[in-house]
N, C-alpha and C positions, 0 to 999 in steps of 0.2 A: 522468514518462517523456517523452522528447523525441519529437515527431512527425517525420514524414518530410520535411516541407517546410521551406525556409529561414525562412518566416514563423513556423512553429510553434517553431522553434529560437530565433528572435529573441524571440518573445513569452515563452518560458520563461525566457530570460536576464534579462528585465526584470520578472518577476513577483514579487510578494511573497506568501508563503504563510504563513498562520497557522492554528492549530488549538487547540482546548481541549475536552476531553471528547469529545463526539460532534457538535460543529459545527466547520466550517472555512470559510475564505475564501481566495479568490485574487483579486488585484487588480494593477493597474499600479503602477509606482514612484511615481506621483503620488497613489496611494490610490484611484483610480477603479476601481470594478467596472463593466466595460463589455464586453458580449459581442460588440460590433462590433470590438473590438480583439483579443480572444482568446475563442474559444468556451468555454474552460475557466473563465473568470472567473465568480465568483458567490459567494454565501453559501449554504452547504449544510447541511441537517439531515435526517437519516433518508433518505438517498439521493434527496433532492429539492432542486432549486435554488430557494431562497426569495427570492433577489434576483438579477436579471439586470443591473440597472443601479443604480449609486449614484455619481453624478458631481458634481463641484464645479467651478463656473465663476465667474470674476470679470468683471463687466461683459459677460457672455455668451461670454467666451473662456477657453481653457485657461490653466493656470498653468505656470510653469517649475519644473522639479525641481532643487533644490540638492543634496539628500541623501535617500536612502531606506534604510530598514533594517527587517528583521524578525528581529533577533538573538534576541529573546525569542519563544518559539514561539507565544505567544498574543497578541502585540502587534506591530503595524506602525506605523512612524512615517515620515511624508513631510514633509520640510522644503521648502517651496515659496516662490516669490516671483512678483511680477508682471512680465509683459512691459511694453513701453512701452504706456501706456493713453491713450486720448482720453477725457477726463472730460466729464460732462454740462455743466459750466460753460464748456466750450470750450477750456480749457487742457489740457495733456498732462502725464501723470505719467511721469517717466523710469523705465526698468526698474530692478528691484531696490530699490524704495523701500518695499515692503511685505514683511513676513515672515509667512508663513502656515504654521502647524504643524498637520498633520493626523494625529491619532493614533486608531487603532482597536484596541480590546481585546476579545477574546472571553472570555466566561465563561458564566454562566447567562443573562446578557443580553449584547447586543452594544453596546458603548459607543464612540461616536465623538465626539471633541472637536476642534473647529477653533478655533485661536487666531490672531487677526489683529493684527499690530502695525504701526504707521505710523512709519517712520524718516525721513519727509520733514519739512521745516521748517514746513510748514503743515498744517492739517487737510485731510483728503481725504474726499470723498463717493464711495462705490462701492456696487455691488450684488453681493452674494454669493448664488449660486443653487445649490440642491441639487435634483437630479432623480433619480427612482427609478422602477423598473419591476420587476414580478415576474410571471413566467409560470407558475411552479411546474411545471417540466418534470422528468420522471424522469431519473435519471442515465444510464440506458441510451439514452434518446432523445437526450440531449446528446452521447453518444459515437457517435451515428450509427445507432442502432437504430430499428426501426419504431415509429411512434406508435400506441398502442392506444386503448382507451376513454378518454374524457376526461369529467371532471365539470364543475362550473360554476366558471369563473374570475370572481369578483365584481369589480365596478368599485371602484377605490380610493376610500376614504371618509375624510373628515376628521371628527373629533369633538374640538372644542377645538383643542389643540395636538398632537393625535395623528393621524397618517396610517396607515390600516389597509389591508393587502392580505390578501385571503382567497381560499382555494381549497377548495371542497367537492368532494373527490375522488370519482372513480368507484368507489373502494374503500371508500367510506363514512367515510373519515377527513377531518376538518375541519382544514385547515392555515391558519395565520394569522401575520402579522408586523405588529406595532404599532410605529410609529416616533414617539416623543415628543420634541418640540423644546423646548429651554430655552435662551434665552427664546423665547416664541412668535414665529413669523416675521411679517414685515411683510405678506407676501402669500402666498397658497397656492392650489394647484390640484391636479388629479388626478395630475399628474406630479411634484409636489414643492413646494418652498417657496423664497421669496426673502427676503433681508434687505437693507434699505436702511441702509447703515452710514455714519455720520459719524465718521471715525477721527481721534482726537487722539493724543497721544504715548502714551497708556495702552493703547490697543487694546481689543479685545473678545473674548469667548469664547462659543462656541455648543456646546451639548451635544445629542447625539441618542442616545436610548436605544432599542434594538430588542429587543422581547420576542417570542420565537418560541414557537409552540405547534403540536402535532400531536395532535389529540383523536380518540380512537377506542377500540375494544375491544382486548382482549388485554393482554399484559404489557408492551408497549412504552411507555416513559415519554412523557408528554405534553409535557414541556418539557426543554430541554437540561440534562444533568447537569453537575455540577462536574467539573473534572479530578480524577483519582484522588486521594483524600485521602492515601493512602500514598505516600511518596516512594520511587519505584523507582530502581534502578540506582545506589544509594548505599551498599550493604552492603560493597562492596570498593572501595578507592581504589587507583589506579595512578598513580605519579608517577616520572618519569625525569629525568635531567640534561639532556634535550633539550627545551627549551620549545616548539619547533614540534611535536614529537611529542605533547607533553602537550595542546596546543591542538587538534590533529587528533583525539585520542582523546576529549577533552571534547565536541567537536562531534559525534562519533559518538553519544555518550550523549545529547546534547541532541536530535539528530534521532530517535533511538529513543524518547526521552521524548515527542516530538510525536506519534509513531504510537500511543502508548498511548491506547486508546479506551474510553470508558464507554458501555455500552448495557445496558438492563435491569438496571442496578445492578452489572454485572460489568465487569471490566477485561481487555482483551486487546490484543495488538499488531496493528494493522491492517497490510495488505499494502503500502500505498503511497499517496501523494498525487498527483493528486486522485481518480483513478478507482477506487481500491481501498481506500477507507476502510471496511472491513468485516471481519468475521471470516472468515479463510481457514484452510484446513487446512495445506497444505504450507508456506506462507509464515510463518504464525504459529508452527508447530512448529519450523522451522529457526531462526527468530530466537530462540525460547526456548532451543533447544539451544545456540546460539552464545553466549548471555549467561548460561549456567548458573553460570559461575564468578563472575559479578558480582552476579547476583540470581536465585536459584532460585525466588523467589515468582512470577515471570513464567511459568515452566514450570508450576507448580502451578495457576495460574489458567487457563492455556491448556488443560491436560489436562482439568480439570473441566468447562470450558465445552464443549469438543469432545465429551466423553463424553455430555453432555446430548443431543446431536443425532446420536448414533451410529445408523446405519441399522437399520431394523427389518423392512423388507419390500422386495420387488422393484418398482421403478417405472421404466419406460422413459423417462419424461419428465425426471425429475430424476437418473436413473442411480443411484438409491438401491438398495443391497443390504444384507441383514442383516449387521451388523458393520462396515460401511464408515464411515470418517471423512469428514466433509464436505469439499468443496473451497471453497465460497463461500456465504455467507448474506447475503441482502439484505432490506431492510425498506421499500422504496419502493412507490409505487403499482402499478407493473407487476408486482412480486413479489407484492404482496397480491392482485392480480387473476389471478395465475398465468399472466400473459402471457410471463413469462420463468421458467426453471426454478430460479431461485436461492432456493429456499424451505425448506430449503437445497438446493444442487446438489452432487452427489457425484461429478462427473466428474474424478476424479484417481486415478491408479494408485499414488501413493506416499505419500499422507497416512496411510493405514491402517498400513503398517509403521513410518512415522516416529512415529506416536503411541506405539507400543510402545517404540521406541528412546528417545524422550524420557523416558518414564516410568522405564525402566531406568536411564538416565544420571542422572535426577533423584534416584532413590533412592540411587544410588552416591555422589552428591555430598552428600546431606543425611541419609541414614539414616532418612528419613520413611516408616516402614512403614505408617502409618495411611493415607496416600494410596494406596499399593499395594493395600491390602486394600479400600479404597473402590472402586477401579477394577479389581479383579481380574476381575470378570465381563466388563468391557469389553475387557480384554486377551484373554480366552478367545474372545469373539466376533470380535475383530479377527483373531486367528490363524486362526480358521475361515474368515473371509472371504478371507484371503490364500490359504489352501489351495484354496478353490473357484476362485479366479481362475487357479490354475495348471493346472486341468484341461484347458483348451482351448489351452494354450501349451506342450505337450510337457513338462510338469513345471516350466515357468518362469512366474512371475507376468507376466501379459500383459493386454492389453485388446483387445477385438474390435470397437470402434466406429470409425466413419469420422473422428470427432473425436479429435485427439491428446490423450491424458490424462496425459502426462508434463509435466515443467516446460517442455520445448520443446513448446508447444501450438499453434503456428501451423499453417496448412494445408500449408505447404511445407517443413517442417523435418525430417521423418523420411524420408530419401531413400537411394536406392542410390548407389554411387559414380558411376554414369553419369548421375545427376541425376533419374532416374525416381522417382516417389513409391512408397513401400512400401504394401502392403495388409495389413489385419489378418488374424490376430492379430499384435500387436507386443509383443515382450518386450524392454524397454529394458535396457541393460547396467547402469546405475546402480540401477535398481529392484531387480534381483536382489541387489545389494549391500545395499540397505536391508532386504530380506526376510531375508537371511542375518544381518544385524546384529540385526534385531528378534527372531529366534528365539533368538539367543544371550542377548540381554537378558532375554527372557521366561524362559529356562531359569534364569538367575540369580535372577529374582524368585520363581519357584516353589520354588527351593531354600531361599529365606528362610522359606518355610512348610513346609519339610521334605518337599516333594512331589518326591522324587528320581526317581520313575518318569516324571512329566511332564517334568522337567528333562532327563533322559537322552534321552527321545524327541525333544525339541526340538533337542538338540545333535546327535543323529544326523541329523535332517532338515537341519540347517544344514550339517553336513559333507558330506552327500550333495549338497546344492545347490552347495557350493563346488567339489567335484570335477567335477560336470557342467558348471558354469559355465565353468571354465577349459579344459575340452575343447571345448565347443560355441561359445563366443564368441571364442576365440583365433584371430586371423587369422595363420596360420603364415607366409604369403608376405609379409605387410605388417608383421609383428612388432608387432602392436597388437591391442587388443580392439575388437570390432565395436560399432557404435552400438546395434544391436539384433540379436537372433538372426537370422542369415542375411541381413543387410542389406548387408554389405561396404562400409561407409562409415567414413571417418576423422573423428572428431568429438571434442568436449571431454568427452562423457559418461563415457568410461572414467576420466577424472581424478576424477570424483565417486565412482566405484566404489572407488578406492583408500582412501577414508576409512572404509569399512565393514570393511576387512580381508579381503574375499573374494578379492582378486587373489592368485594364487599368487606366493610370493617369487621364483620363477624368471622371472616375467614383469614384476616391478615395474620393474627397470632399463630394460627395453625400452619399457614404457609411459611412463616418465619421459622417455626420450630423444625419443620421438615428440611428447609434449606440449610439450617445449621446442625442438623443431625449427622451422625456418623455415616449414614447412607449417602448423603450428598456432600457434606463438607469434609474435605480431605485433610485439612490443616494448612494446605497451600491455597485453598479457595473452594468454591462450589463446583462440583463436577458437572459436566454436561449431561451425564446420565448416572442415576443412582447405582450404587454397588449391588443393590438387591435385584436389579433387573438382569434378565438372562443375557442381553447383548452387551452388558458392561465390559469395557476394556479400557483401562486407564491409559494405555499407550496409544490407542487408536485416536483418530482425528476428532470425532465429535460424539463418541459414545462412552465417555468417562474421563477424558482429558479435561484439564482446567484451562479456561480461556480468560485472559485478563480483561478483554473488552466486555465479555459476558458478566464477569464479576463487578466491573465498574458500574454497569447499568443496574445490577442487582443491589449493590451497595447504595446507589442513589435512590432506588425504589424503597429500600428499608428505611433510609433517612427520611424520605417523604412521608412514610407511614408512622414516623415518630420512634422508630426502633434504632436509635443512635448506637447503642452498645453493639448490636449485631453488625451494623454498617461498619463500625470502627474495627471490629474483629476481621471482617473481610479485607 
């Protein structure tokens, strides 16, 4: 996710991102991990940054980048060369006489291989230096959160050819990174290692193997897991006569494959790199829903894992409620110390109905009644949770917190047309659609068990919601649906409501026209907030910027309503 400053944008454009299983790394195009270049840089495991710095220098200076790639999700390659160098002998080495290939691969261990070749006509003596640093910061601290309790950060220590970094956390977990050098370095200190190289035409190769561990109680694994053994997103192939489209589609699958994450032996789709490599409710559910046609196993894994954490009690800190589906689960030091509420955190208004929607659609696609019967009690509790949340919203599913719990979750995004912030309770337009959809899906599921009484009740409730929705949220004067009940703002949210089928057929054309009007459609996509609204800011997070995931759901909703031309335009 791009930051707001030009520096953040620049850094993101030159960053290499790799991931395997439950570890990931971000580095510069030269292969350096260096938090002075970008605060996001690092090697991460279990919501902790295990390396802040891993730099490579030639005679004390940086190398020049010829080519950099991270086309393989678990591997980065940087092809480097020397600038003009003053050698110890007093002579100088012209630029681009040395070829340095730096390759880093993530698996259960982190493997870095540096190959140096000499293309000069004579032997060359140079010094290659590796420097490392590890502070073991929690991901929430890296993102700007308050630093809480700290354990003991041990001094780096050499044992033979292995440099070890260790942090004994305040949460009782012992975290460690061991870097083993082959061949052993010429010199070593607490910051790293140096190689005195005499390069002939054959060159030399150096390997560094990093072993990560996170020792402690509970079910969390101590070492990185392998990437999922099952090959996902390969059950259905799509090929067209347009090679560019085929490449774009394959890149989509590759990127989704990178987000597949292993934790506690289970596989799920993480919400995003680098800050959201975790189990999410809304994000994981929507992703599984969108790839049902390609691989329904992702949906089955997601549903079973989220069901394990379904809410059991009321908790004002984590916003847990009986039957609620989580928003976000973290496993780092601050979460273990309960300094942040993500243990898990249930602050979402839409994950619970989306859970029911995904299960219904999954069964429709696969006919897997075993999963439905396994999760039947979870569906019952989810529906009860949805109904309770409607009690304080005049019969509409809403939230009464000061924190926004919809997908637009920033502090400034739920506004009136005049720009003033809205006050709780807030009943978002798209959430009512998800509830309507969830009750229809649940009705179909109960019918599979011949429970027609429950199915009929759920259908009646869905129809009642649909009728009340189209009366209460329709802005007659503006010919559009409201952002939320009695908020009077034009936003992208009604486009998502189209996907559920809750929007009355007599309103669909008007909603489509507004979505594609100059006020909402920028040419790049549908804006999160219309340009006619007082709070509109196309640079800000969710009051005018264009969000790809938002537009994907809007396009799907338009297609469902038979508006193919508008969907294709998006």
